[in-house]
C-alpha positions, 0 to 999 in steps of 0.5 A: 500500500502506497503512502501516497495512495488516494483512499478517499475522493469526492467527485462533483458531490452535491448534498442538501437537507430537505428542500432548498437547503443546499450544503455542498455544490459539486465538491471535489477533494481527495485524501491520501493514505497517512495524511493528517488533515483539518476540515474547517468552515463556519458553524453550520457550513456542513463539516459534519455532513462531509463526515456523514458522507465519508462514513456512508450514513448520508448519500450524495444527491449527485456525484460520487464518494469513492472509498478504496475497497477494504478501507475501514473508517471510524468516527469520534463524534462531538457528543455521545448520543442521548440514547447511549447515555444509559449504556454501560461502558462495555455496552457502549464499546460493543455497539461500535462493532457490527458483530459481538466481540467476545472478551472485549474487556481487555481491548477496552482497558487498552484503549482507555489507557491510550486516551488517558482514562485510567483509574483504580476502578474497573469501569466496564459496568459503569454507566456512561452518564456518570462520567464527566464531560471531559471523560465522555470526550475521552470515551468518544475518542476511545470508541473510534480507536478501538475499531483500529480504523484506516481512516480516523474522523474526529469531530471537535475532539478537544471539547471538554478536555482539560490541558493534560487531555489536549496535550495527550491527544496532540501527541497521540495524533503526532505519533499516529501512523494512519489517516486522520481528518479532524474538525476543530476550532482549536488553532494551537491544537491543529497547528501541532499536527496538521499538514493540510486543510480542507476549507468548506466555504459556506457561501460557495458550498465548495471545498478549497484545499490548502497545503501546510499547517493551520497558521500557514493556511490562514496566511494563504487565505488572507493573501489570496483575499487581499490579491482578489480584492486588489484585482477587483478594485482595479477592474472596477475602476476600468469598468466605470471608466468604460461606462463613463465613456459609453455614456459620453459617446452615446449623448453625442449621437451619430456614429459615436453610438457604435463606439458607446455600444463597444465601450459597454461591451468592454465593460461587461467583459471586464465585469465577467473577469471580476472574481468572487472573493471568498468571504470570511466567516461571518462573525457575531455582532458585539453584544452585552448580557444585561443584568437583572434589574435591582440586584443588590447585596450577596447573590450567592453563598457557597459554604460546602460542596461535594466533589470526586476524589479517587473515584469517591464522593467527598465533601469540602467546606468553602467560604465563597460569597459573590455579589454584583460584578464579581467573578469566580473561576472554578478549576480542576481536572476532568472528572473532579465534579465541576459540571455536577457542582455547577448543575446543583448550583444552577438548579438550587439543589446544592445543600451547601449553597444559597442563591438569593431569592428572586435572582434569575440564573443564566446557565450555559451547559456544555451539553446544551441540555438546558435547551429543549431540542424539540422547540424551534429556535423561535420558541426557545428565544421567545421562552427566554424573553417572556420568562423575565416577565417581559412581553414578547417583543418580536422585533427585539428578539429577532434583532438579538437573534440576527446578532448571533447569525440566527437568520432566515429559516434557521429561526424556524428550525428545531434546536435539535437539528442545529449543529453544535456550534449553532446550539451554542449561539442560541444558548448565548442569545437566550442569555441576552434575553434572560437578563440574569443576575447570576451567570453560570457558564460550563465550558462556553467555548466548546463548539464555538467558531474561534472567530467568535470567542474574543467577542464572547469574552468581551461580553462576559468581561463587561457583564455586571452581575455575578459570574461562575465560570468553568473553562479549560481554555486559558487564552479565553479566560485571560480576556475576562477579569476574574476576582477569585479562582477556586481550585477543586483539586486543592 
């Protein structure tokens, strides 16, 4: 088998969801054996659709997806399907294979060691939903690796991973000898191993292929856009000059009308030479999260909490008091119980925490389970707005939605049908409409296009209420004023 052999090829592939929702338009690209490629594109562009076409779970409307005979493919998805959360670890991994695998436990042990999810306990009979978000991310990766595929597809593999987990995954991919195609918004992670980029343009619905690591590709794209803009600007001048001449000659009449006609023809030919500049990803508008009116005094007090230590639930005392305009950063490795703590705080079920009566809590969950997946986006945003006691102001609601790129038919789409990145933008739009007094954020950078992150960080930095934040992305946290850091591991 040649290292340079093409093992995946898209030829004039078109795909659309339902009627009038085109995703791909005659897409062409190829992937050679052993390549490590990044698949980039704006939220909702169709990156996960490409994965579906490669795995065969989706069929193209037109064109062909060619996979070399005998090539095996496995995918590490963004999130564990809800119907799988009740499975045991053994059942979850068994589901990865079309036939029953006998004596699967040693294989599970080996692959969990690879993804750095090892401990003193035997996890084979443990239920998936009892693992933290970061541990579930490792299980998703392991579920792909246990199949030992020729082509490994990874969809946002760094989501929920702590710093150690990302470093471990990065080294694994550097050493990995087979073909890898990764969807990610984590620039530094991608730059460590990427040798090429496939960019899915949401406007042209085509794939652009680039060689080099992530940073080189970004420079190439920027240089190309600048060159195309300069060429178009020059052509625009020439076109306008020809049109002005045509108008001048036409007004003089007589034989000069033929000259005017020729000038218009030349202008039309120059217009055809103008190129469609690849538009940059749209970025969300700068926004603020308004604070609940008349918020005074202590908003939340945490005197005790529970966490996981050596796979056991332990209690800890604390002395945390948050008032208006104070921010707390919670730290700790995957599996220590950060998400569980945030959930109990947000729901008011934490015995050791007291939220001031009447305080509205804006809760951003990393798995978006605070969203009703059966609601349309319109219904979800309307519910957030009216929950504050305000009347439904549709014009205001749509204006907020548009700022988060929620436009057109998307507002009537069910939340569950959105990409993970689009769900994240809906969740932020809801926070703007909710006007919370206390903001609780669990990994708010997950699934979000990296271009949006500085805008989100600025909005959080300017928020005037109390805030509790969990994030494993230091570059994001550094943009937000933090008043107190609480390390659960210490």
